[in-house]
BASE-236265 format. One record per residue: residue number from 1; x, y, z of N, C-alpha, C in turn; residue in one letter. Coordinates in Angstrom, 2 decimals. Each point is the difference from the previous one (the first is absolute). Layout:
! BASE-236265
ATOM resi     n_X     n_Y     n_Z    ca_X    ca_Y    ca_Z     c_X     c_Y     c_Z resn
ATOM  NUM       X       Y       Z       X       Y       Z       X       Y       Z    a
...
***
This chain:
! BASE-236265
ATOM resi     n_X     n_Y     n_Z    ca_X    ca_Y    ca_Z     c_X     c_Y     c_Z resn
ATOM    1  -11.90   15.96  -22.07   -1.17    0.06    0.87   -0.24   -1.34    0.68    m
ATOM    2    0.12   -1.08   -0.78   -0.22   -1.34    0.54    1.06   -0.35    1.05    l
ATOM    3    1.24    0.41   -0.27    1.08   -0.27    0.95   -0.22    0.78    1.29    i
ATOM    4   -0.46    1.22   -0.12   -0.27    0.82    1.19   -1.11   -0.64    0.85    r
ATOM    5   -1.03   -0.52   -0.65   -1.09   -0.69    0.72    0.52   -1.27    0.66    c
ATOM    6    0.88   -0.72   -0.70    0.58   -1.22    0.57    0.84    0.33    1.22    a
ATOM    7    0.78    1.08   -0.07    0.81    0.41    1.15   -0.89    0.40    1.18    h
ATOM    8   -1.06    0.72   -0.28   -0.93    0.41    1.05   -0.65   -1.22    0.65    l
ATOM    9   -0.40   -0.96   -0.82   -0.59   -1.23    0.53    1.00   -0.77    0.84    l
ATOM   10    1.24   -0.04   -0.42    1.05   -0.68    0.76    0.21    0.68    1.35    l
ATOM   11    0.06    1.32    0.00    0.20    0.74    1.25   -1.17   -0.22    0.95    v
ATOM   12   -1.21    0.05   -0.54   -1.18   -0.22    0.85   -0.02   -1.42    0.56    l
ATOM   13    0.37   -0.97   -0.82    0.04   -1.39    0.46    1.02   -0.16    1.12    t
ATOM   14    1.18    0.57   -0.17    1.02   -0.08    1.04   -0.45    0.72    1.27    l
ATOM   15   -0.66    1.13   -0.17   -0.50    0.77    1.14   -0.99   -0.83    0.82    l
ATOM   16   -0.92   -0.65   -0.69   -1.00   -0.82    0.70    0.66   -1.23    0.62    v
ATOM   17    0.98   -0.58   -0.69    0.62   -1.23    0.51    0.77    0.23    1.30    s
ATOM   18    0.51    1.21    0.22    0.72    0.28    1.25   -0.87    0.70    1.03    v
ATOM   19   -1.30    0.14   -0.28   -0.90    0.60    0.97   -0.06    1.51   -0.08    g
ATOM   20    0.49    0.59   -1.06    0.00    1.46   -0.14   -1.39    0.59   -0.15    g
ATOM   21   -0.97   -0.82   -0.41   -1.36    0.51   -0.15   -0.57    0.43    1.35    h
ATOM   22    0.43   -0.68    1.08   -0.48    0.41    1.33    0.56    1.38    0.36    w
ATOM   23    1.25    0.25   -0.37    0.60    1.31    0.28   -0.72    1.10   -0.79    a
ATOM   24   -0.32   -0.30   -1.25   -0.72    1.00   -0.80   -1.39    0.27    0.57    l
ATOM   25   -0.70   -1.04    0.40   -1.33    0.18    0.60    0.09    0.78    1.31    l
ATOM   26    1.03   -0.32    0.82    0.15    0.70    1.27    0.31    1.47   -0.24    q
ATOM   27    0.81    0.30   -1.00    0.30    1.39   -0.33   -1.24    0.75   -0.44    t
ATOM   28   -0.82   -0.66   -0.81   -1.26    0.63   -0.42   -0.92    0.23    1.20    a
ATOM   29   -0.02   -0.97    0.92   -0.83    0.16    1.20    0.48    1.18    0.84    a
ATOM   30    1.31    0.12    0.18    0.54    1.11    0.79   -0.30    1.34   -0.67    w
ATOM   31    0.12    0.05   -1.32   -0.29    1.25   -0.71   -1.46    0.39    0.20    a
ATOM   32   -0.90   -0.97   -0.14   -1.42    0.28    0.20   -0.30    0.42    1.43    g
ATOM   33    0.63   -0.67    0.96   -0.21    0.36    1.40    0.51    1.41    0.29    m
ATOM   34    1.17    0.33   -0.55    0.57    1.32    0.24   -0.93    1.09   -0.54    f
ATOM   35   -0.49   -0.19   -1.22   -0.89    1.00   -0.60   -1.27    0.12    0.84    v
ATOM   36   -0.55   -1.14    0.42   -1.23    0.01    0.79    0.21    0.70    1.34    s
ATOM   37    1.09   -0.31    0.68    0.27    0.62    1.30    0.37    1.48   -0.15    h
ATOM   38    0.68    0.34   -1.11    0.38    1.40   -0.21   -1.21    0.89   -0.22    a
ATOM   39   -1.08   -0.56   -0.54   -1.22    0.78   -0.19   -0.70    0.29    1.32    q
ATOM   40    0.26   -0.85    0.98   -0.68    0.16    1.29    0.83    0.75    1.03    q
ATOM   41    1.31    0.15   -0.25    0.84    0.67    1.00    1.27    0.53   -0.64    g
ATOM   42    1.01    0.24    0.82    1.27    0.54   -0.50    0.84   -1.10   -0.65    s
ATOM   43    1.04    0.44   -0.70    0.88   -0.96   -0.67    0.76   -0.88    1.00    l
ATOM   44    0.41    0.59    1.10    0.73   -0.76    1.04   -0.92   -1.08    0.58    v
ATOM   45   -1.23    0.36    0.30   -0.96   -0.98    0.52   -0.27   -1.08   -1.04    e
ATOM   46   -0.11    0.39   -1.26   -0.25   -0.95   -1.07    1.14   -1.01   -0.11    a
ATOM   47    1.24    0.50    0.06    1.15   -0.92   -0.05    0.02   -0.93    1.20    l
ATOM   48   -0.25    0.55    1.16    0.04   -0.82    1.21   -1.11   -1.06   -0.02    s
ATOM   49   -1.21    0.34   -0.40   -1.10   -0.98   -0.07    0.24   -1.04   -1.09    k
ATOM   50    0.65    0.42   -1.08    0.24   -0.93   -1.11    0.99   -1.08    0.40    t
ATOM   51    1.05    0.36    0.72    1.08   -0.96    0.27    0.07   -0.51    1.44    f
ATOM   52   -0.98    0.34    0.84    0.08   -0.48    1.38   -0.46   -1.44    0.18    d
ATOM   53   -0.70   -0.54   -0.97   -0.46   -1.39    0.08   -1.28   -0.18    0.80    g
ATOM   54   -0.50    1.05    0.61   -1.22   -0.10    0.79   -1.25    0.35   -0.80    e
ATOM   55    0.18    0.56   -1.18   -1.13    0.42   -0.83    0.09   -0.63   -1.40    h
ATOM   56    0.01   -1.34   -0.11    0.13   -0.62   -1.33   -1.29    0.15   -0.81    p
ATOM   57    0.18    0.16   -1.30   -1.15    0.07   -0.88   -0.34   -1.42   -0.46    c
ATOM   58   -1.06   -0.13   -0.78   -0.42   -1.33   -0.48    1.08   -0.63   -0.88    a
ATOM   59    0.65    0.81   -0.84    1.03   -0.54   -0.88    1.22   -0.45    0.80    l
ATOM   60    0.33    0.71    1.07    1.11   -0.42    0.86   -0.28   -1.37    0.62    c
ATOM   61   -1.23   -0.22    0.41   -0.37   -1.29    0.58    0.08   -1.12   -1.03    k
ATOM   62   -0.42    0.29   -1.23    0.08   -1.00   -1.07    1.46   -0.34   -0.29    v
ATOM   63    0.85    1.02   -0.07    1.42   -0.22   -0.27    0.64   -0.82    1.11    v
ATOM   64   -0.31    0.33    1.24    0.58   -0.72    1.14   -0.43   -1.46   -0.01    k
ATOM   65   -1.29   -0.24   -0.26   -0.51   -1.38   -0.03    0.61   -0.77   -1.18    r
ATOM   66    0.03    0.62   -1.18    0.54   -0.68   -1.18    1.48   -0.28    0.11    g
ATOM   67    0.75    0.96    0.51    1.44   -0.20    0.17    0.28   -1.10    1.03    h
ATOM   68   -0.79   -0.02    1.06    0.15   -1.05    1.02   -0.31   -1.39   -0.56    g
ATOM   69   -1.06   -0.09   -0.80   -0.34   -1.29   -0.62    1.10   -0.46   -0.94    e
ATOM   70    0.58    0.92   -0.75    1.08   -0.37   -0.92    1.22   -0.48    0.78    q
ATOM   71    0.32    0.65    1.11    1.13   -0.44    0.82   -0.26   -1.40    0.56    k
ATOM   72   -1.24   -0.27    0.44   -0.33   -1.32    0.53    0.15   -1.07   -1.07    n
ATOM   73   -0.44    0.30   -1.22    0.14   -0.96   -1.08    1.47   -0.26   -0.31    q
ATOM   74    0.82    1.03    0.04    1.42   -0.17   -0.26    0.68   -0.79    1.11    n
ATOM   75   -0.42    0.18    1.23    0.62   -0.71    1.10   -0.41   -1.46    0.03    s
ATOM   76   -1.12   -0.35   -0.63   -0.44   -1.39   -0.03    0.60   -0.77   -1.17    e
ATOM   77    0.84    0.64   -0.81    0.61   -0.67   -1.15    0.93   -1.10    0.51    a
ATOM   78    0.08   -1.08   -0.74    0.90   -1.08    0.41    1.43    0.49    0.12    p
ATOM   79    0.74   -0.63    0.89    1.38    0.40    0.27    0.87   -0.11   -1.25    e
ATOM   80   -0.30   -0.96   -0.88    0.79   -0.16   -1.22   -0.15    1.21   -0.92    k
ATOM   81   -1.17    0.64    0.01   -0.21    1.14   -0.87    0.67    1.25    0.55    l
ATOM   82    0.25    0.04    1.29    0.60    1.18    0.60    1.52    0.03   -0.20    k
ATOM   83    0.61   -1.17   -0.21    1.44   -0.09   -0.07    0.44   -0.22   -1.44    k
ATOM   84    0.91    0.80   -0.48    0.49   -0.15   -1.35    1.27   -0.84    0.04    m
ATOM   85    0.02   -1.07   -0.78    1.17   -0.86   -0.07    0.76    0.36   -1.26    v
ATOM   86    1.22    0.44    0.15    0.78    0.43   -1.14    0.76   -1.15   -0.66    l
ATOM   87    0.27   -1.05    0.74    0.67   -1.15   -0.57   -0.40   -1.24    0.78    y
ATOM   88    0.28   -1.14   -0.58   -0.26   -1.26    0.70    1.30   -0.78    0.05    t
ATOM   89    0.14   -0.79    1.01    1.18   -0.82    0.13   -0.07   -1.12   -1.04    e
ATOM   90    1.10   -0.24   -0.71   -0.04   -1.09   -0.97   -0.11   -1.35    0.70    p
ATOM   91   -0.73   -0.89   -0.60   -0.15   -1.33    0.56    0.85   -0.98   -0.79    t
ATOM   92    0.29   -1.11    0.62    0.83   -1.00   -0.66   -0.66   -0.49   -1.28    e
ATOM   93   -1.24   -0.40    0.11   -0.75   -0.43   -1.19   -1.40    0.55    0.12    t
ATOM   94   -0.64    0.13   -1.09   -1.38    0.43    0.01   -0.74   -0.76   -1.09    s
ATOM   95   -1.31    0.06    0.06   -0.80   -0.68   -1.00    0.30    0.54   -1.39    q
ATOM   96    0.18    1.30   -0.09    0.23    0.62   -1.30    1.33   -0.46   -0.59    f
ATOM   97    1.06    0.01    0.83    1.30   -0.42   -0.52    0.00   -1.49   -0.33    s
ATOM   98   -0.71   -0.81    0.80   -0.10   -1.43   -0.31   -0.69   -0.21   -1.34    d
ATOM   99   -1.03    0.77   -0.25   -0.74   -0.13   -1.26    0.89    0.41   -1.18    r
ATOM  100    0.80    1.05    0.17    0.91    0.42   -1.06    1.04   -1.07   -0.29    l
ATOM  101    0.50   -0.65    1.06    0.97   -1.08   -0.21   -0.65   -1.16   -0.74    l
ATOM  102   -1.26   -0.28    0.33   -0.71   -1.07   -0.71   -0.13    0.32   -1.48    d
ATOM  103   -0.12    1.27   -0.34   -0.16    0.41   -1.40    1.34    0.11   -0.73    l
ATOM  104    1.11   -0.21    0.71    1.32    0.04   -0.65    0.73    1.31    0.18    g
ATOM  105   -0.55    0.94    0.76    0.69    1.26    0.27    0.89   -0.18    1.21    f
ATOM  106    1.17    0.58   -0.04    0.92   -0.11    1.12    0.40    1.39    0.47    h
ATOM  107    0.35    0.11    1.26    0.40    1.28    0.57    1.28    0.47   -0.67    a
ATOM  108    0.14    1.30   -0.20    1.23    0.49   -0.63    1.20   -0.23    0.89    p
ATOM  109    1.13   -0.21   -0.62    1.25   -0.22    0.70    0.46    1.32    0.62    s
ATOM  110    0.65   -0.05    1.16    0.52    1.23    0.59    1.10    0.63   -0.86    p
ATOM  111    0.62   -0.79   -0.87    1.07    0.51   -0.85   -0.53    0.54   -1.33    d
ATOM  112   -1.30    0.23   -0.09   -0.61    0.36   -1.28    0.55    1.31   -0.55    i
ATOM  113    0.39    0.92    0.83    0.49    1.28   -0.48    1.49    0.02   -0.28    g
ATOM  114    0.72   -1.00    0.45    1.45   -0.03   -0.18    0.38   -0.73   -1.28    r
ATOM  115    1.01    0.47   -0.63    0.51   -0.67   -1.17    1.07   -0.98    0.48    q
ATOM  116   -0.15   -1.28   -0.36    0.94   -1.00    0.51    1.29   -0.05   -0.81    k
ATOM  117   -0.11    0.12   -1.29    1.18   -0.13   -0.85    0.48    1.38   -0.42    d
ATOM  118    0.75    0.63    0.87    0.54    1.31   -0.31    1.20   -0.17   -0.92    m
ATOM  119    0.14    0.84   -1.00    1.18   -0.12   -0.89    1.28    0.31    0.77    p
ATOM  120    1.05   -0.71   -0.33    1.27    0.19    0.69    0.70    1.26   -0.47    l
ATOM  121   -0.14    0.29   -1.28    0.67    1.17   -0.57   -1.05    0.95   -0.55    l
ATOM  122    0.33    1.26   -0.11   -0.95    0.91   -0.63   -0.17   -0.36   -1.47    p
ATOM  123   -1.12    0.34   -0.60   -0.19   -0.33   -1.41    1.03    0.71   -0.88    p
ATOM  124    0.34   -0.62   -1.12    1.00    0.63   -0.89   -0.52    1.30   -0.59    p
ATOM  125    0.88    0.92   -0.21   -0.35    1.28   -0.59    0.19   -0.10   -1.52    r
ATOM  126   -0.84    0.73   -0.69    0.12    0.03   -1.45    1.27    0.71   -0.43    g
ATOM  127    0.62   -0.47   -1.06    1.26    0.58   -0.47   -0.24    1.18   -0.87    v
***
């Protein structure tokens, strides 16, 4: 039960983080508008009034305003936050490596994985 609640919370968190809550609210608004318009006229008229964009309900206006504000906030993010850096170019020296050298640590040798003294002959077999 606890794991199921944790999964649900994770899904909801991810949904909100990517802006899915606006889609859910807009869907609820469209459903409410369709039902409201269907009570006043035919189903075809209800569908056309719901999706024509000329008859927005109060919830549609809230969703449009909120989604627009969220887009503006995202567009104002610093350029460094928008770009993901997967690696950095190695530098000749850095403060960190200088500090490690001061402490007596040295960079590993490039030959660290190679065995230098390879045996000339295979090991003797047991008799």
